PyMOL CGO cylinders between C-alpha atoms (Angstrom):
from pymol import cmd
from pymol.cgo import CYLINDER

trace = [
    CYLINDER, -90.16, -92.73, 33.11, -92.49, -95.16, 34.93, 0.3, 1, 1, 1, 1, 1, 1,
    CYLINDER, -92.49, -95.16, 34.93, -94.44, -92.26, 36.43, 0.3, 1, 1, 1, 1, 1, 1,
    CYLINDER, -94.44, -92.26, 36.43, -94.98, -90.75, 33.00, 0.3, 1, 1, 1, 1, 1, 1,
    CYLINDER, -94.98, -90.75, 33.00, -96.06, -94.10, 31.63, 0.3, 1, 1, 1, 1, 1, 1,
    CYLINDER, -96.06, -94.10, 31.63, -98.53, -94.54, 34.52, 0.3, 1, 1, 1, 1, 1, 1,
    CYLINDER, -98.53, -94.54, 34.52, -99.95, -91.06, 33.97, 0.3, 1, 1, 1, 1, 1, 1,
    CYLINDER, -99.95, -91.06, 33.97, -100.34, -91.78, 30.27, 0.3, 1, 1, 1, 1, 1, 1,
    CYLINDER, -100.34, -91.78, 30.27, -102.13, -95.06, 30.93, 0.3, 1, 1, 1, 1, 1, 1,
    CYLINDER, -102.13, -95.06, 30.93, -104.46, -93.52, 33.51, 0.3, 1, 1, 1, 1, 1, 1,
    CYLINDER, -104.46, -93.52, 33.51, -105.20, -90.61, 31.18, 0.3, 1, 1, 1, 1, 1, 1,
    CYLINDER, -105.20, -90.61, 31.18, -106.15, -93.00, 28.39, 0.3, 1, 1, 1, 1, 1, 1,
    CYLINDER, -106.15, -93.00, 28.39, -108.28, -95.20, 30.64, 0.3, 1, 1, 1, 1, 1, 1,
    CYLINDER, -108.28, -95.20, 30.64, -110.20, -92.24, 32.05, 0.3, 1, 1, 1, 1, 1, 1,
    CYLINDER, -110.20, -92.24, 32.05, -110.31, -90.48, 28.71, 0.3, 1, 1, 1, 1, 1, 1,
    CYLINDER, -110.31, -90.48, 28.71, -113.38, -88.83, 27.34, 0.3, 1, 1, 1, 1, 1, 1,
    CYLINDER, -113.38, -88.83, 27.34, -114.83, -92.06, 25.95, 0.3, 1, 1, 1, 1, 1, 1,
    CYLINDER, -114.83, -92.06, 25.95, -114.57, -94.00, 29.19, 0.3, 1, 1, 1, 1, 1, 1,
    CYLINDER, -114.57, -94.00, 29.19, -116.50, -91.45, 31.25, 0.3, 1, 1, 1, 1, 1, 1,
    CYLINDER, -116.50, -91.45, 31.25, -119.86, -91.93, 29.49, 0.3, 1, 1, 1, 1, 1, 1,
    CYLINDER, -119.86, -91.93, 29.49, -119.40, -95.71, 29.60, 0.3, 1, 1, 1, 1, 1, 1,
    CYLINDER, -119.40, -95.71, 29.60, -118.72, -95.55, 33.34, 0.3, 1, 1, 1, 1, 1, 1,
    CYLINDER, -118.72, -95.55, 33.34, -121.80, -93.34, 33.80, 0.3, 1, 1, 1, 1, 1, 1,
    CYLINDER, -121.80, -93.34, 33.80, -123.98, -95.85, 31.92, 0.3, 1, 1, 1, 1, 1, 1,
    CYLINDER, -123.98, -95.85, 31.92, -122.65, -98.72, 34.04, 0.3, 1, 1, 1, 1, 1, 1,
    CYLINDER, -122.65, -98.72, 34.04, -123.15, -96.81, 37.30, 0.3, 1, 1, 1, 1, 1, 1,
    CYLINDER, -123.15, -96.81, 37.30, -126.64, -95.75, 36.24, 0.3, 1, 1, 1, 1, 1, 1,
    CYLINDER, -126.64, -95.75, 36.24, -127.55, -99.32, 35.32, 0.3, 1, 1, 1, 1, 1, 1,
    CYLINDER, -127.55, -99.32, 35.32, -126.31, -100.60, 38.68, 0.3, 1, 1, 1, 1, 1, 1,
    CYLINDER, -126.31, -100.60, 38.68, -128.35, -97.89, 40.44, 0.3, 1, 1, 1, 1, 1, 1,
    CYLINDER, -128.35, -97.89, 40.44, -131.43, -98.98, 38.50, 0.3, 1, 1, 1, 1, 1, 1,
    CYLINDER, -131.43, -98.98, 38.50, -130.96, -102.55, 39.61, 0.3, 1, 1, 1, 1, 1, 1,
    CYLINDER, -130.96, -102.55, 39.61, -130.45, -101.35, 43.15, 0.3, 1, 1, 1, 1, 1, 1,
    CYLINDER, -130.45, -101.35, 43.15, -133.70, -99.38, 42.96, 0.3, 1, 1, 1, 1, 1, 1,
    CYLINDER, -133.70, -99.38, 42.96, -135.76, -102.48, 42.27, 0.3, 1, 1, 1, 1, 1, 1,
    CYLINDER, -135.76, -102.48, 42.27, -133.74, -104.77, 44.53, 0.3, 1, 1, 1, 1, 1, 1,
    CYLINDER, -133.74, -104.77, 44.53, -133.23, -102.59, 47.60, 0.3, 1, 1, 1, 1, 1, 1,
    CYLINDER, -133.23, -102.59, 47.60, -134.71, -99.08, 47.60, 0.3, 1, 1, 1, 1, 1, 1,
    CYLINDER, -134.71, -99.08, 47.60, -138.31, -99.81, 46.60, 0.3, 1, 1, 1, 1, 1, 1,
    CYLINDER, -138.31, -99.81, 46.60, -138.61, -103.01, 48.68, 0.3, 1, 1, 1, 1, 1, 1,
    CYLINDER, -138.61, -103.01, 48.68, -137.31, -101.15, 51.72, 0.3, 1, 1, 1, 1, 1, 1,
    CYLINDER, -137.31, -101.15, 51.72, -139.73, -98.26, 51.15, 0.3, 1, 1, 1, 1, 1, 1,
    CYLINDER, -139.73, -98.26, 51.15, -142.63, -100.66, 50.66, 0.3, 1, 1, 1, 1, 1, 1,
    CYLINDER, -142.63, -100.66, 50.66, -141.82, -102.67, 53.76, 0.3, 1, 1, 1, 1, 1, 1,
    CYLINDER, -141.82, -102.67, 53.76, -141.31, -99.54, 55.87, 0.3, 1, 1, 1, 1, 1, 1,
    CYLINDER, -141.31, -99.54, 55.87, -144.90, -98.42, 55.22, 0.3, 1, 1, 1, 1, 1, 1,
    CYLINDER, -144.90, -98.42, 55.22, -146.29, -101.91, 55.77, 0.3, 1, 1, 1, 1, 1, 1,
    CYLINDER, -146.29, -101.91, 55.77, -147.41, -102.78, 52.24, 0.3, 1, 1, 1, 1, 1, 1,
    CYLINDER, -147.41, -102.78, 52.24, -145.45, -106.03, 52.14, 0.3, 1, 1, 1, 1, 1, 1,
    CYLINDER, -145.45, -106.03, 52.14, -142.20, -107.52, 53.39, 0.3, 1, 1, 1, 1, 1, 1,
    CYLINDER, -142.20, -107.52, 53.39, -138.82, -106.98, 51.67, 0.3, 1, 1, 1, 1, 1, 1,
    CYLINDER, -138.82, -106.98, 51.67, -138.63, -110.44, 50.11, 0.3, 1, 1, 1, 1, 1, 1,
    CYLINDER, -138.63, -110.44, 50.11, -142.13, -110.32, 48.62, 0.3, 1, 1, 1, 1, 1, 1,
    CYLINDER, -142.13, -110.32, 48.62, -141.53, -106.83, 47.25, 0.3, 1, 1, 1, 1, 1, 1,
    CYLINDER, -141.53, -106.83, 47.25, -138.30, -107.98, 45.58, 0.3, 1, 1, 1, 1, 1, 1,
    CYLINDER, -138.30, -107.98, 45.58, -140.15, -110.91, 44.08, 0.3, 1, 1, 1, 1, 1, 1,
    CYLINDER, -140.15, -110.91, 44.08, -142.97, -108.64, 42.87, 0.3, 1, 1, 1, 1, 1, 1,
    CYLINDER, -142.97, -108.64, 42.87, -140.57, -106.12, 41.31, 0.3, 1, 1, 1, 1, 1, 1,
    CYLINDER, -140.57, -106.12, 41.31, -138.15, -108.66, 39.80, 0.3, 1, 1, 1, 1, 1, 1,
    CYLINDER, -138.15, -108.66, 39.80, -139.75, -108.60, 36.35, 0.3, 1, 1, 1, 1, 1, 1,
    CYLINDER, -139.75, -108.60, 36.35, -139.23, -104.86, 36.12, 0.3, 1, 1, 1, 1, 1, 1,
    CYLINDER, -139.23, -104.86, 36.12, -135.52, -104.90, 36.94, 0.3, 1, 1, 1, 1, 1, 1,
    CYLINDER, -135.52, -104.90, 36.94, -134.37, -105.03, 33.32, 0.3, 1, 1, 1, 1, 1, 1,
    CYLINDER, -134.37, -105.03, 33.32, -136.48, -101.97, 32.47, 0.3, 1, 1, 1, 1, 1, 1,
    CYLINDER, -136.48, -101.97, 32.47, -135.11, -100.17, 35.49, 0.3, 1, 1, 1, 1, 1, 1,
    CYLINDER, -135.11, -100.17, 35.49, -131.55, -100.98, 34.43, 0.3, 1, 1, 1, 1, 1, 1,
    CYLINDER, -131.55, -100.98, 34.43, -132.17, -99.56, 30.95, 0.3, 1, 1, 1, 1, 1, 1,
    CYLINDER, -132.17, -99.56, 30.95, -134.01, -96.48, 32.21, 0.3, 1, 1, 1, 1, 1, 1,
    CYLINDER, -134.01, -96.48, 32.21, -131.33, -95.66, 34.76, 0.3, 1, 1, 1, 1, 1, 1,
    CYLINDER, -131.33, -95.66, 34.76, -128.47, -96.37, 32.34, 0.3, 1, 1, 1, 1, 1, 1,
    CYLINDER, -128.47, -96.37, 32.34, -129.84, -93.65, 30.07, 0.3, 1, 1, 1, 1, 1, 1,
    CYLINDER, -129.84, -93.65, 30.07, -130.26, -91.40, 33.10, 0.3, 1, 1, 1, 1, 1, 1,
    CYLINDER, -130.26, -91.40, 33.10, -126.67, -92.01, 34.22, 0.3, 1, 1, 1, 1, 1, 1,
    CYLINDER, -126.67, -92.01, 34.22, -125.39, -91.13, 30.76, 0.3, 1, 1, 1, 1, 1, 1,
    CYLINDER, -125.39, -91.13, 30.76, -127.54, -87.97, 30.74, 0.3, 1, 1, 1, 1, 1, 1,
    CYLINDER, -127.54, -87.97, 30.74, -126.38, -86.96, 34.22, 0.3, 1, 1, 1, 1, 1, 1,
    CYLINDER, -126.38, -86.96, 34.22, -122.74, -87.30, 33.17, 0.3, 1, 1, 1, 1, 1, 1,
    CYLINDER, -122.74, -87.30, 33.17, -123.35, -85.19, 30.07, 0.3, 1, 1, 1, 1, 1, 1,
    CYLINDER, -123.35, -85.19, 30.07, -124.70, -82.30, 32.16, 0.3, 1, 1, 1, 1, 1, 1,
    CYLINDER, -124.70, -82.30, 32.16, -121.23, -81.67, 33.68, 0.3, 1, 1, 1, 1, 1, 1,
    CYLINDER, -121.23, -81.67, 33.68, -122.89, -79.98, 36.67, 0.3, 1, 1, 1, 1, 1, 1,
    CYLINDER, -122.89, -79.98, 36.67, -123.75, -81.58, 40.04, 0.3, 1, 1, 1, 1, 1, 1,
    CYLINDER, -123.75, -81.58, 40.04, -127.12, -79.83, 40.40, 0.3, 1, 1, 1, 1, 1, 1,
    CYLINDER, -127.12, -79.83, 40.40, -128.14, -80.73, 36.85, 0.3, 1, 1, 1, 1, 1, 1,
    CYLINDER, -128.14, -80.73, 36.85, -127.06, -84.34, 37.39, 0.3, 1, 1, 1, 1, 1, 1,
    CYLINDER, -127.06, -84.34, 37.39, -129.18, -84.42, 40.55, 0.3, 1, 1, 1, 1, 1, 1,
    CYLINDER, -129.18, -84.42, 40.55, -132.13, -83.04, 38.62, 0.3, 1, 1, 1, 1, 1, 1,
    CYLINDER, -132.13, -83.04, 38.62, -131.78, -85.56, 35.78, 0.3, 1, 1, 1, 1, 1, 1,
    CYLINDER, -131.78, -85.56, 35.78, -131.41, -88.67, 37.93, 0.3, 1, 1, 1, 1, 1, 1,
    CYLINDER, -131.41, -88.67, 37.93, -133.91, -87.34, 40.47, 0.3, 1, 1, 1, 1, 1, 1,
    CYLINDER, -133.91, -87.34, 40.47, -136.54, -87.20, 37.73, 0.3, 1, 1, 1, 1, 1, 1,
    CYLINDER, -136.54, -87.20, 37.73, -135.49, -90.66, 36.52, 0.3, 1, 1, 1, 1, 1, 1,
    CYLINDER, -135.49, -90.66, 36.52, -135.83, -91.97, 40.08, 0.3, 1, 1, 1, 1, 1, 1,
    CYLINDER, -135.83, -91.97, 40.08, -139.18, -90.31, 40.66, 0.3, 1, 1, 1, 1, 1, 1,
    CYLINDER, -139.18, -90.31, 40.66, -140.72, -91.49, 37.39, 0.3, 1, 1, 1, 1, 1, 1,
    CYLINDER, -140.72, -91.49, 37.39, -139.34, -95.02, 37.46, 0.3, 1, 1, 1, 1, 1, 1,
    CYLINDER, -139.34, -95.02, 37.46, -140.22, -95.62, 41.11, 0.3, 1, 1, 1, 1, 1, 1,
    CYLINDER, -140.22, -95.62, 41.11, -143.74, -94.26, 40.68, 0.3, 1, 1, 1, 1, 1, 1,
    CYLINDER, -143.74, -94.26, 40.68, -144.31, -96.17, 37.45, 0.3, 1, 1, 1, 1, 1, 1,
    CYLINDER, -144.31, -96.17, 37.45, -142.99, -99.49, 38.75, 0.3, 1, 1, 1, 1, 1, 1,
    CYLINDER, -142.99, -99.49, 38.75, -144.94, -99.15, 42.00, 0.3, 1, 1, 1, 1, 1, 1,
    CYLINDER, -144.94, -99.15, 42.00, -148.12, -98.31, 40.09, 0.3, 1, 1, 1, 1, 1, 1,
    CYLINDER, -148.12, -98.31, 40.09, -147.63, -101.32, 37.79, 0.3, 1, 1, 1, 1, 1, 1,
    CYLINDER, -147.63, -101.32, 37.79, -147.01, -103.65, 40.71, 0.3, 1, 1, 1, 1, 1, 1,
    CYLINDER, -147.01, -103.65, 40.71, -149.26, -102.39, 43.52, 0.3, 1, 1, 1, 1, 1, 1,
    CYLINDER, -149.26, -102.39, 43.52, -151.87, -100.26, 41.78, 0.3, 1, 1, 1, 1, 1, 1,
    CYLINDER, -151.87, -100.26, 41.78, -152.83, -96.61, 42.14, 0.3, 1, 1, 1, 1, 1, 1,
    CYLINDER, -152.83, -96.61, 42.14, -152.68, -96.30, 45.95, 0.3, 1, 1, 1, 1, 1, 1,
    CYLINDER, -152.68, -96.30, 45.95, -151.67, -92.65, 46.35, 0.3, 1, 1, 1, 1, 1, 1,
    CYLINDER, -151.67, -92.65, 46.35, -149.79, -92.97, 49.64, 0.3, 1, 1, 1, 1, 1, 1,
    CYLINDER, -149.79, -92.97, 49.64, -147.74, -95.91, 48.35, 0.3, 1, 1, 1, 1, 1, 1,
    CYLINDER, -147.74, -95.91, 48.35, -146.97, -94.09, 45.11, 0.3, 1, 1, 1, 1, 1, 1,
    CYLINDER, -146.97, -94.09, 45.11, -145.88, -90.94, 46.95, 0.3, 1, 1, 1, 1, 1, 1,
    CYLINDER, -145.88, -90.94, 46.95, -143.57, -92.77, 49.35, 0.3, 1, 1, 1, 1, 1, 1,
    CYLINDER, -143.57, -92.77, 49.35, -141.92, -94.80, 46.59, 0.3, 1, 1, 1, 1, 1, 1,
    CYLINDER, -141.92, -94.80, 46.59, -141.64, -91.80, 44.27, 0.3, 1, 1, 1, 1, 1, 1,
    CYLINDER, -141.64, -91.80, 44.27, -140.00, -89.77, 47.05, 0.3, 1, 1, 1, 1, 1, 1,
    CYLINDER, -140.00, -89.77, 47.05, -137.58, -92.61, 47.79, 0.3, 1, 1, 1, 1, 1, 1,
    CYLINDER, -137.58, -92.61, 47.79, -136.71, -92.93, 44.10, 0.3, 1, 1, 1, 1, 1, 1,
    CYLINDER, -136.71, -92.93, 44.10, -136.25, -89.18, 43.74, 0.3, 1, 1, 1, 1, 1, 1,
    CYLINDER, -136.25, -89.18, 43.74, -133.97, -88.96, 46.78, 0.3, 1, 1, 1, 1, 1, 1,
    CYLINDER, -133.97, -88.96, 46.78, -131.93, -91.95, 45.62, 0.3, 1, 1, 1, 1, 1, 1,
    CYLINDER, -131.93, -91.95, 45.62, -131.63, -90.58, 42.09, 0.3, 1, 1, 1, 1, 1, 1,
    CYLINDER, -131.63, -90.58, 42.09, -130.69, -87.09, 43.22, 0.3, 1, 1, 1, 1, 1, 1,
    CYLINDER, -130.69, -87.09, 43.22, -127.78, -88.32, 45.30, 0.3, 1, 1, 1, 1, 1, 1,
    CYLINDER, -127.78, -88.32, 45.30, -126.66, -90.62, 42.48, 0.3, 1, 1, 1, 1, 1, 1,
    CYLINDER, -126.66, -90.62, 42.48, -126.89, -87.80, 39.95, 0.3, 1, 1, 1, 1, 1, 1,
    CYLINDER, -126.89, -87.80, 39.95, -124.67, -85.55, 42.04, 0.3, 1, 1, 1, 1, 1, 1,
    CYLINDER, -124.67, -85.55, 42.04, -122.13, -88.35, 42.41, 0.3, 1, 1, 1, 1, 1, 1,
    CYLINDER, -122.13, -88.35, 42.41, -122.07, -89.27, 38.71, 0.3, 1, 1, 1, 1, 1, 1,
    CYLINDER, -122.07, -89.27, 38.71, -121.97, -85.68, 37.46, 0.3, 1, 1, 1, 1, 1, 1,
    CYLINDER, -121.97, -85.68, 37.46, -119.20, -84.77, 39.92, 0.3, 1, 1, 1, 1, 1, 1,
    CYLINDER, -119.20, -84.77, 39.92, -117.02, -87.87, 39.66, 0.3, 1, 1, 1, 1, 1, 1,
    CYLINDER, -117.02, -87.87, 39.66, -117.20, -88.27, 35.90, 0.3, 1, 1, 1, 1, 1, 1,
    CYLINDER, -117.20, -88.27, 35.90, -116.90, -84.65, 34.83, 0.3, 1, 1, 1, 1, 1, 1,
    CYLINDER, -116.90, -84.65, 34.83, -114.90, -84.07, 31.66, 0.3, 1, 1, 1, 1, 1, 1,
    CYLINDER, -114.90, -84.07, 31.66, -111.64, -82.37, 32.75, 0.3, 1, 1, 1, 1, 1, 1,
    CYLINDER, -111.64, -82.37, 32.75, -111.44, -80.44, 29.47, 0.3, 1, 1, 1, 1, 1, 1,
    CYLINDER, -111.44, -80.44, 29.47, -114.75, -78.74, 30.23, 0.3, 1, 1, 1, 1, 1, 1,
    CYLINDER, -114.75, -78.74, 30.23, -114.50, -78.55, 34.03, 0.3, 1, 1, 1, 1, 1, 1,
    CYLINDER, -114.50, -78.55, 34.03, -113.33, -74.92, 34.06, 0.3, 1, 1, 1, 1, 1, 1,
    CYLINDER, -113.33, -74.92, 34.06, -116.16, -73.66, 31.85, 0.3, 1, 1, 1, 1, 1, 1,
    CYLINDER, -116.16, -73.66, 31.85, -118.98, -73.82, 34.38, 0.3, 1, 1, 1, 1, 1, 1,
    CYLINDER, -118.98, -73.82, 34.38, -119.76, -72.90, 37.93, 0.3, 1, 1, 1, 1, 1, 1,
    CYLINDER, -119.76, -72.90, 37.93, -120.00, -75.70, 40.48, 0.3, 1, 1, 1, 1, 1, 1,
]
cmd.load_cgo(trace, "trace")
C-alpha cells in the first residue's frame, strides 16, 4: 500500500503541469549561469577582461538573461525531442550571448563570435538535457529519439 501511495505522489508531482514549470526554472537558472559564469569565462579566456570585471559588467543584464532563457527552457521542453531542444536553446544561447556581449563590449567581431559560440554550445547541451529529462511520458512513444 505504501508503494502505491508513493507512486501516486510521485506521479502527481511530476505530472504534466510540473514539467513545464521545471523547464522554466531550469532555463532561468541557465540564463543566470550564462551571465555569471559562461560569458565571463569566455571573455577572460580571450583576454578581453578578467572574470570579476566581466561579471560586474554583465550584472545588469542578468535579469533579462533569466527571462530570455526561462522562455527558451519552456520552449525546449515543449519540443519533446532532444535535437529540437538543442536547437531551441542553442539559438537562445547564441542570440543572448551575442546581444549581451555587443551591449557590454561593443561590436568587436572576434569577441562576439567567441561569446556567441560559447552561448550556443551551452544552450545546446542544456536544451538536450531539458528536452530529454522533462519529456511528457504520455507523448514519449509518438516520436523518434
